[in-house]
C-alpha positions, 0 to 999 in steps of 0.5 A, a space after each residue: 548511393 545517395 538514394 540508398 542513404 535516404 532509404 536507410 534513414 527512412 527505415 531508421 525513423 520507422 524502426 525508432 517509431 515502432 521500437 518506441 511504441 513497442 516499449 511503451 506497449 510492453 511497459 503498459 501491459 507489464 504494469 498490470 501483472 503479478 509482479 506488481 500484485 506481489 508487492 501489494 499482496 505482501 503488504 496488505 494480505 499476508 497477515 491474514 492469508 497464505 497461498 497454499 495454507 489457511 492463516 486467519 482467512 482461507 488459503 487463496 489458491 484457486 480463488 479465481 476459480 471459485 469466484 468471478 472477477 467482478 465479485 472479487 473486485 467488490 469483495 476485496 475493496 469492501 467486504 463488510 458492505 457485501 456481507 451487510 447487503 446479504 450477498 450469499 457468497 460473502 455471507 457464507 465466508 463470514 459465517 465460516 470464519 467469524 468473528 474474523 472480518 475481512 478488512 476493506 481496502 477502498 484505497 486499492 484501484 481495480 488494477 491493483 486488485 487485478 494485480 493481486 489476483 494475477 500474483 495469486 494465480 501465478 503462485 497457485 499454478 506453480 508445481 508443488 516443491 518447485 525450487 526457490 528462484 534466485 533471491 529467495 521467495 521475497 526476491 525479484 524472481 518470486 514476484 515476477 509474472 513467471 519465466 515466460 513473461 520475463 523471457 519474452 520481455 527481455 527477448 523483445 528488448 534484446 531484439 530492439 537493441 540489436 536492431 539499433 546497433 545494426 542500423 548504426 553500423 549500416 549508417 556508418 558504412 554508408 556515410 563512409 562510402 559516400 565520403 570516399 565517392 565525393 572525395 574521388 569526384 572532387 566534390 569535398 575539400 579537406 576542410 569540409 572533411 574535417 568539419 564532417 569529422 567533428 564528433 559533436 557536430 550533431 549535438 551542436 546542430 541540435 542545440 540550435 534547433 528551437 523545436 528540439 530545445 523546446 521539447 527537451 525543456 518541456 520533458 524536463 518540466 513534466 518530469 520535475 513537476 511530476 516528481 515534485 508533486 509526488 514527493 509533496 503528495 506523500 509528505 506527512 504520510 507515515 504508512 508503515 511507521 513503527 517506532 521502538 517502544 519502551 516495552 515490547 508489547 505484543 498485540 499478536 499475543 494479547 489480542 490474537 492468541 489470548 483474544 483479549 478485547 481491544 476495549 479492555 485496554 483501550 477503554 476510551 474508544 467506546 465512549 470518548 474521542 480518544 481510544 486512550 493508552 492503558 495505565 500500567 495498573 490495567 497491565 497489572 490486572 493480569 501481570 500481578 499473576 502472569 509473569 511468563 517465567 517458562 522461557 527465561 529459566 524461571 526468571 520473570 520476563 524482562 518485559 514484564 519486569 519493565 512494568 514492575 519497575 515503572 510501578 516500583 512493584 516488588 513481585 516477591 512481597 507484592 508491595 508498591 513503592 513510592 518511586 513510580 514513573 510513567 511508561 513513555 510510549 511513543 505515539 504511532 497514529 497521529 492526525 494533524 491538529 486541524 483534523 477532528 476524529 472521534 473514536 466513539 462515533 466510529 466504534 459505538 455509533 457506526 459499529 466499525 471494527 478496530 481493524 478497519 483503520 488499524 489493520 490486522 492488529 491481532 497479528 502484529 508482534 509490534 504495532 505499526 501504522 497500517 493505513 495512510 490516514 490521509 484525507 483521501 483515504 477517509 473520504 473514500 471510506 465515508 463514500 463506501 461505508 453504509 450507515 446502519 441506523 436500525 436499533 442505533 440509539 444515536 440515530 433514534 435520537 435524531 429521528 425523534 428530534 426530526 419528528 419534533 421539528 415536523 410537529 413544530 415542537 421545541 428542539 434544543 442543541 442539547 437534544 442533538 448532542 450539544 452537551 458532548 464534551 468533544 463538541 468544544 474540547 479537543 
């Protein structure tokens, strides 16, 4: 009987090891699937793409058949660079959908991009008119990798749980039989039997095992350290921040539907450090005439009335009063005081579109912080963005200054931009 007990104990250890490895392997394989891709797709892609329908960009159903994986990885992470490099497929897409530009996502890893296209493939292969799973299209079932994968995963977990239960029952039976045999042979006393019945004997024994205690403490330190590091790493990262503004200004209507250029309102983006918030007088360039009365039974839109109230403007007499007050907009994108960012260097010199940092602003009903604005995010962008120095006045001046230096001529700090206000004044 003792040999049988030892045999089952060895089998138990083997099953525990195999089960742990199985769970780890399933977890690792399941980490890169359509479920993870669904969350990223809904956060970063739905503003411009649909699975079965064209939005701003093309429908993505079957995209894995039109392009290979390597091309999709490069395109998703830095489409502007591929277009600039002259890639035929990239240029064809740009010519078809311009002036819209595919946003670069340098913050996404290769696994993130693969997860996105796994989700697109899974959604594209669903039959038309398929019933909506429990929880709706935004629910957990819609984001999963499919019913087969879920069935296999939970089936494997069920088998492991059942195996553990069977092992526990067999061990209990064997232990009982051993105790009965020892009692009949007179090898165990009542006092020893009472000690064996102690439910916490195993825990007490483990508490005296220094190796076990060290292992538990080490795991606790690793877990708490990881959780603390992750929390501190995301401190101050306000991705998705969307405060309530005093006026519900719709960028989707103005920049998207009416196609008003960003720099018509944010005039500073082209010539200064700050993009600047437009004054209410800029709003009045249009809303002196456009009053949006159709949806309000002939009355002026209440949001437009807020502009009139701030300017103390009477739309009937078209006369401004003296009780004017500024509109108190809530700032969304805010960098630390020690970080210097100049809009004109990026917009005018580098020629970067506003959507590169602010996301698909033309589709936002209310603006939110699209990018993390972290140091890592900025550095990744600087590593991947190519410098276009052709026909660029900024770099032409630098080249001219370098030529003067080579010839031994005098070059002052003013020639290199030393008279720009932003060099000293924040």
